[in-house]
N, C-alpha and C positions, 0 to 999 in steps of 0.2 A: 525576344529576351525571355518570355515566359517558357518557351519551349526549352531553352538552354537551362533555365532553372529547374524545370521538371527532370531534365536529364541528370543534373547534378544531384538532385534530391533522391534519385533512385539508388545512389551509392549505399553501401551497407552500413556506413558509420559516419559520425560527425567528422572524424578525422579525414576520411576520404572525401567528404563534401568540401572541406577546407582545401585539401590538396587540389581538387578540381577547380575551385574558385581562384586559387592562386595562379593558375595557368590561363585564366581568361580575363576579359575586361570587366567581368562581373565583380571582381574583387573590390573595386573602388566603391561600388554600390553597397556591398556587404559591409565594408569597413565603415562607411559613413553611418550606416544604420545601427551597427552593433558595437562600435568602438567604446562607447561610454559604459557598456556593460562588461567590458573586459573579456568578452567571449573569446575573441581571437587569442589574447594572451593566455587564457586558461587552456585552450586547445593546443596551442603551440608548446606550452609547458609540458604537456604529455609526451611530446616528441623529443624533449631534451633527455639525453641518456648520459649519465655520469658513470665513471668506473671507480670502484673502491678496491684498493690493494692493501693487504696486510703484509708487513715486512718487519724483520728483525735482523740485526747484525749480531749473530751469536759469537763472533770473534772479538767483539769489543770487550776490553778488560773490565771496564766499569760495569757493563751489563752482566758479564760472567760473575763478577764478584757479588752483585746483587742477587742474581739467580741462585748462586751457591749458598748465600746467606739464608735465603728463605727455604731452599731445598733441604737444608740441614736442621730446620726448625722442628719443634716437637709436634706442630699441628699437622704434619704431612705423613701420610702412609701411602706410598706410591702404588698405583696400579701398574700393571705391565706396560712398559714403554712410555709412561707418562713424562719421564724426564730424559727421554732419548735425545742425545746431542744432535741427531739428524733433524729434529724438529726446529732447531735454531740455527743450523748452519746456513751460510749463504756464499755462493760463488758467482756473484754478479748476475744472478737470474733476473733480478728486477730490471736491470739495464736492458736486457733483451726483451722482457715483457713490454716495456715502454716502446722499444723499437718496433715490436710487432703491432702494437696499437696504432702507432703513427703510420706505419706502412699499410696496414690492412683494415683499420677501423677509424678512418679520418672523421667520421660523423660523431665520434665521442665528444662530449662537451667538456666537463671538468674531470680531472683525475685526482683522486684523494688517496694519499699514501698514509696508512695508519701505523704509527710506530710508538715505541716507548722512549720518548725523548732522544730519538736518534734521527739523523739525516744522512743519507748516502753522500760521501765526499764529492762524488762526481755529478750530483743532481743540481739542476738549475730550477729554482722555485720561481714561478711566475703566475700570471692570471689563470693559466691552464692547469698547472700542477701545484697542488697544495699538500703540505704535510700536516697531518692531524695527530695530536698527541692523545694517548689513552685518557689522560685526565680531562680532556675536553668532551668526551663522549660517555664516560661512565657516570651513572647516576650517583653511585656511592664510591667516592674516591678512597674511602677506607679500605676498599677491596684491592687497591693497587699497592704494589705492582702485581701484575699477573703474567704468567708464562704459559697460558692455556689459550690456544686459538679459539676454542669454543666460547670462552668467556669474552674474548675480544669481539668475535663475530656477533655475539648477542647484543652488542651496543653500536654497531656501525650505522644503524638507521637513525642515530642521533647526531650524525655529522651535520653541523650548521650549513644550510644552503644546499644540502643534497637533493638531487632531483627525485621526483616521484618514482620514475622508472630508472633503475640503475643496474649495473652489472658488477658482481663481486668476483674478484680473481685472487687466487694465491699468487705468489711471485714465481711459481713454477708452472703457470699457465701461459700459453703463447698462441697467437694467431699465426696460421701458416699460409692462408690465402684470404682474399677479400671476404669480409663478412658484412652483413647488413643488419639493421635492427630487427628485421623479420626472422632472422635466424634464432632470435631469443625472445621475441614478443610477437603476439598476433598482430595482424595488419592494423587493427583499430586500437591497439595497445591496451585492450581490456584484460588480456591474460598474459602471464609469463609462460615460457616454455621450459620444461625440464627434461633431463636426459637420463633414463634409467639404464643401469647395467643389465646385460643378459647373462652375466657370468657370476656376479657377486650378490649374495643374499644374506639376510640377517640370520645368524645362527639360532637354532632352536634352543640351545642351552648356553647360558652365560655363567661363568665361574670366575674364580680368583685369578686364573691365568688368561682370561679373555683380554683381547686388545681394546684400548680405549675407544676406537671407532665402533667396535661391536657393542660395547657397553652403552654408548650413547645412542646407537641405532635401536637397541632393545628398549631403552627408556622412551625413545620416540614412539616406537610401536605400541608400548603399553599405554602411553598417554592418549594416543589417537584412538585406541580401542576403548579405553575407559571413559573418555570425555566426549568423543564424537562418533563412536560406533564405526570407526574406519579401520579396515584391516589391510595390512601390507607386510610383506617380508622382503621388499626390494631395497637395493642400494643404488647408488648413482655413479655415473661415469665422472671422471675427473676433468670437468670442463668448466669454462666460465659460467657463472650462475646469474640468471636473470631474477631480479627481485622488484617488489613494489613496496615503497616505504609505508603506504597506507595499510597494506595487508599485514606487515610486521607490527605496526602500531595497534591494529585491531586484535591481532593474536596476543600481543602483550597485555592489552586491556582485559582479555578473557582469561589469560594465564600468567599473571604477574609473578607467580611463584617459580615458573620455569626460567624466566629471565633472572630472577633474583638468585636462585640457587646456582645457576650456571655462571653468572657473573662473579660470584663470590669464591669460585674455585681457582686458586692461584695456579695449580697444575691440574692436568686432566684427572677427573675423579669418577667415582662410581655414581655420582648424582648428575653428571653432565647430560645435557641435551645438545645435539648438533642442529641448531635452529636454522641457520641460513643455508647450510649445505644439504639438508634433508627434510627436517620436520615441517618447515614452512611451505614446502612444495606439496606435500600430501595434504596439509591443511588447505592450501589454495585450491587444490583439486577438489576437495570436499565442498568448499563454498563457491566454486566456479570462477576462481581468478587465476587458475593455472591449468596447464594441460601437458601431457606427455608428448614428446616429439623426438626427432632424431637429428644428429649432426655428424658429418664426417670427422672422425676424431682418431687420435693415435696416442697410445700410452707407452712411456718408457720409464724404466726405473734405473737409478744409478748402480744398483747391484746386479743388474741383468748381465749374464755372461755374454750375451749378444749385443751389448750396449752400442758398440761402434757400428755394427751392422744396422741396428735400428735407427741410429742417427743418420746413416747413409740413406735409409729408406725415406727419412724426412726430407733429405735433399732432393730426392727424386719424385716424391708424391706430394701433391698439394692438398693435404687435409684442411678442413676449416680451422681446426685448432688441435693442440696437443699438450700433453703434460709430461714433465720430466720429474718424477717423484723422488724426493731425497729420503733415503732410508739408511739404516746401519749398513755399512759396507763390509762384505766378506772378500772383496777383491781389492786390487791396488787403488786406493782412493785418489792419490795424486795423479795417477795415469788417467783415471776416468774423468777427472775434472779437466785435465788438459785436453782430452778428446772433446769434452763438452764445449769448452770455449772455442776450440778450433772449428768445430762444426757450426756452432751458433754464429761465429763471425762470417761464415760462408752464407748462412741463412739470412743474416741481418748485417750486412757489411757497412751500412751507412748509419752514423750516429743520429739519434733523434734530436729534435730541438730542445729536449729536456736534459741534455748533457752539457756540462761545461766544456769549453774548447780545451783540447789537450795541447 
């Protein structure tokens, strides 16, 4: 028995030791000795991985009326594309996102869908899938309603019951083949992995015509330089995002102003930070809780002239994940959406357990 224990303890991490014990008769010995100290439960909780998805139905009349009411208020001076209709449009992407999770990421524990008092008509809510309202996670409900994804993302770590390790997805992110937790976290779960773009970089100059994503990226860069001496000009691929709740809480404790100013912006603004999609990963890299990695990935945009060709590529090649980005359309919108639904039904023909029976 001592020989087996020595073999187990040569593993690189506590998590790997537990994995080893679970597969041997030694687990009962380990359990009897340590169960009162909750060691097993604490280790197993590290392996729980939830998914958080932000979603909005921009076609809902009540939501549109509310958005227009605040958009026409005196408090707003819009930056370029901050009130772009493509930010709020939905063509059932969420349904396919959930199908992709069920098909290729069965290890996911809970799925939290964060919305503004909206629930997809086709969605079945159960112990696995929960809908979280903005008012349940914002510290200051006076900031609501918001129509700014940066503001919403700045509060997702406050979801009640959210696991320490979780994956954040927009509703235009999808899995294309089987993924494992180690695609997004190191084997011992001590670090998250992030995926830098080799094509997109933060512009050197930011002006009144700059895009919101670039303004936020520049704010991130300035903060990292001024407060942590960390330099970067990199942007990220559009992939599912691995996060640690404890790291977000630590960063918020050190920089409460970043969360406060971003959460208070109803629409994208010049003061925004893109916390979960960018800033937190560089911060994690700085403190040793995140590392750069690579993942087979594909990007498609609705306004791409080769949209159908690229969708056909997705049918033929099994990337780990892909993004279909919604932007202002210069081509035939209805035709593109028809192509999208037709191809996605080929990719994910089976309804997930999270859909009501038709």
